[in-house]
C-alpha positions as CSV (number, residue, x, y, z in Angstrom):
1,M,-4.9,-177.9,-18.2
2,K,-8.0,-177.4,-16.0
3,F,-6.5,-174.4,-14.3
4,K,-5.8,-172.7,-17.7
5,G,-9.4,-173.4,-18.8
6,L,-10.8,-172.0,-15.6
7,I,-8.7,-168.8,-16.0
8,V,-9.9,-168.4,-19.6
9,A,-13.5,-168.9,-18.6
10,L,-13.2,-166.4,-15.7
11,V,-11.7,-163.8,-18.0
12,M,-14.4,-164.3,-20.6
13,V,-17.1,-163.9,-17.9
14,M,-15.5,-160.7,-16.6
15,V,-15.2,-159.2,-20.1
16,L,-18.8,-160.0,-21.0
17,A,-20.1,-158.7,-17.8
18,V,-18.4,-155.4,-18.1
19,A,-19.3,-155.0,-21.8
20,S,-22.9,-155.7,-21.4
21,A,-23.3,-153.6,-18.3
22,S,-21.7,-150.5,-19.8
23,Y,-23.8,-150.6,-23.0
24,A,-27.1,-151.9,-21.6
25,Q,-27.6,-149.2,-19.1
26,D,-27.5,-146.2,-21.4
27,P,-30.5,-147.0,-23.7
28,A,-32.4,-148.4,-20.7
29,K,-31.8,-145.2,-18.7
30,K,-33.0,-143.1,-21.7
31,L,-36.1,-145.3,-22.0
32,G,-36.8,-145.0,-18.3
33,R,-36.3,-141.2,-18.3
34,G,-38.6,-140.9,-21.3
35,L,-41.3,-143.0,-19.6
36,A,-41.0,-141.1,-16.4
37,N,-41.3,-137.8,-18.2
38,I,-44.4,-139.0,-20.1
39,L,-46.1,-140.1,-16.9
40,T,-45.0,-137.1,-14.7
41,G,-45.1,-134.3,-17.3
42,W,-48.4,-133.0,-15.9
43,V,-46.7,-132.4,-12.5
44,E,-45.0,-129.3,-14.2
45,L,-48.3,-127.5,-13.9
46,P,-48.8,-127.4,-10.1
47,K,-45.0,-127.3,-9.6
48,N,-44.6,-124.1,-11.6
49,I,-47.7,-122.5,-10.0
50,Y,-46.2,-123.2,-6.6
51,D,-42.7,-122.1,-7.5
52,V,-43.7,-118.8,-8.9
53,S,-46.1,-118.2,-6.0
54,V,-43.3,-118.7,-3.5
55,E,-40.8,-116.6,-5.5
56,D,-43.1,-113.7,-6.3
57,N,-46.7,-113.7,-5.0
58,P,-49.8,-115.9,-5.4
59,L,-51.3,-113.7,-8.2
60,A,-48.1,-114.2,-10.3
61,G,-48.3,-117.9,-9.5
62,L,-51.9,-118.1,-10.8
63,T,-51.0,-116.2,-14.0
64,I,-47.3,-116.5,-14.9
65,G,-46.9,-119.8,-13.1
66,L,-49.9,-121.3,-14.8
67,A,-48.6,-120.2,-18.2
68,K,-45.1,-121.6,-17.5
69,G,-46.7,-124.8,-16.1
70,V,-48.8,-125.4,-19.2
71,G,-45.8,-124.8,-21.5
72,M,-43.4,-127.0,-19.5
73,T,-46.1,-129.8,-19.3
74,I,-46.1,-129.9,-23.1
75,V,-42.3,-129.6,-23.4
76,R,-41.6,-132.3,-20.8
77,T,-44.2,-134.8,-22.1
78,G,-43.0,-134.2,-25.7
79,A,-39.4,-134.8,-24.6
80,G,-40.5,-138.0,-22.9
81,I,-42.2,-139.2,-26.1
82,Y,-39.1,-138.3,-28.1
83,E,-36.8,-140.2,-25.8
84,V,-39.0,-143.3,-25.7
85,V,-39.2,-143.4,-29.5
86,T,-35.4,-142.8,-30.0
87,F,-34.1,-144.8,-27.0
88,P,-32.2,-147.4,-29.1
89,F,-30.2,-144.7,-30.8
90,P,-27.4,-142.5,-29.1
91,I,-29.2,-139.2,-30.0
92,P,-28.2,-136.8,-28.4
93,E,-24.6,-138.0,-28.0
94,D,-24.1,-140.7,-25.4
95,Y,-27.9,-141.0,-24.7
96,G,-27.8,-137.7,-22.9
97,P,-31.0,-136.0,-21.7
98,V,-33.0,-133.8,-24.1
99,L,-34.3,-131.6,-21.3
100,E,-32.6,-130.2,-18.2
101,P,-33.3,-131.1,-15.5
102,E,-33.8,-134.7,-16.5
103,F,-36.9,-135.2,-14.3
104,V,-39.6,-132.9,-13.0
105,F,-38.3,-132.9,-9.4
106,S,-34.6,-132.9,-10.2
107,E,-32.6,-129.8,-9.0
108,E,-31.6,-127.4,-11.8
């Protein structure tokens, strides 16, 4: 009788551990991604200036890169706010990222 109760308890613990881990990580990841994008959205400005300067030339970096950086700062920070507000809901499907790349320094 004790052995049967131990097996039932073990199976219940395993089922609960798998169920909570598979659900709890998705909204938490969305919340973390949103907070990270809110806090690091401003990094898009110098990043885009640098990227355009390296790809083209420093003058393009100071003009086109600056414009892209300002735009992406607004977009990334806005996406972060959206994800923080909607983190409990699976919007977009399966808590996917609103913006690609997910983070400012992720590879595209």
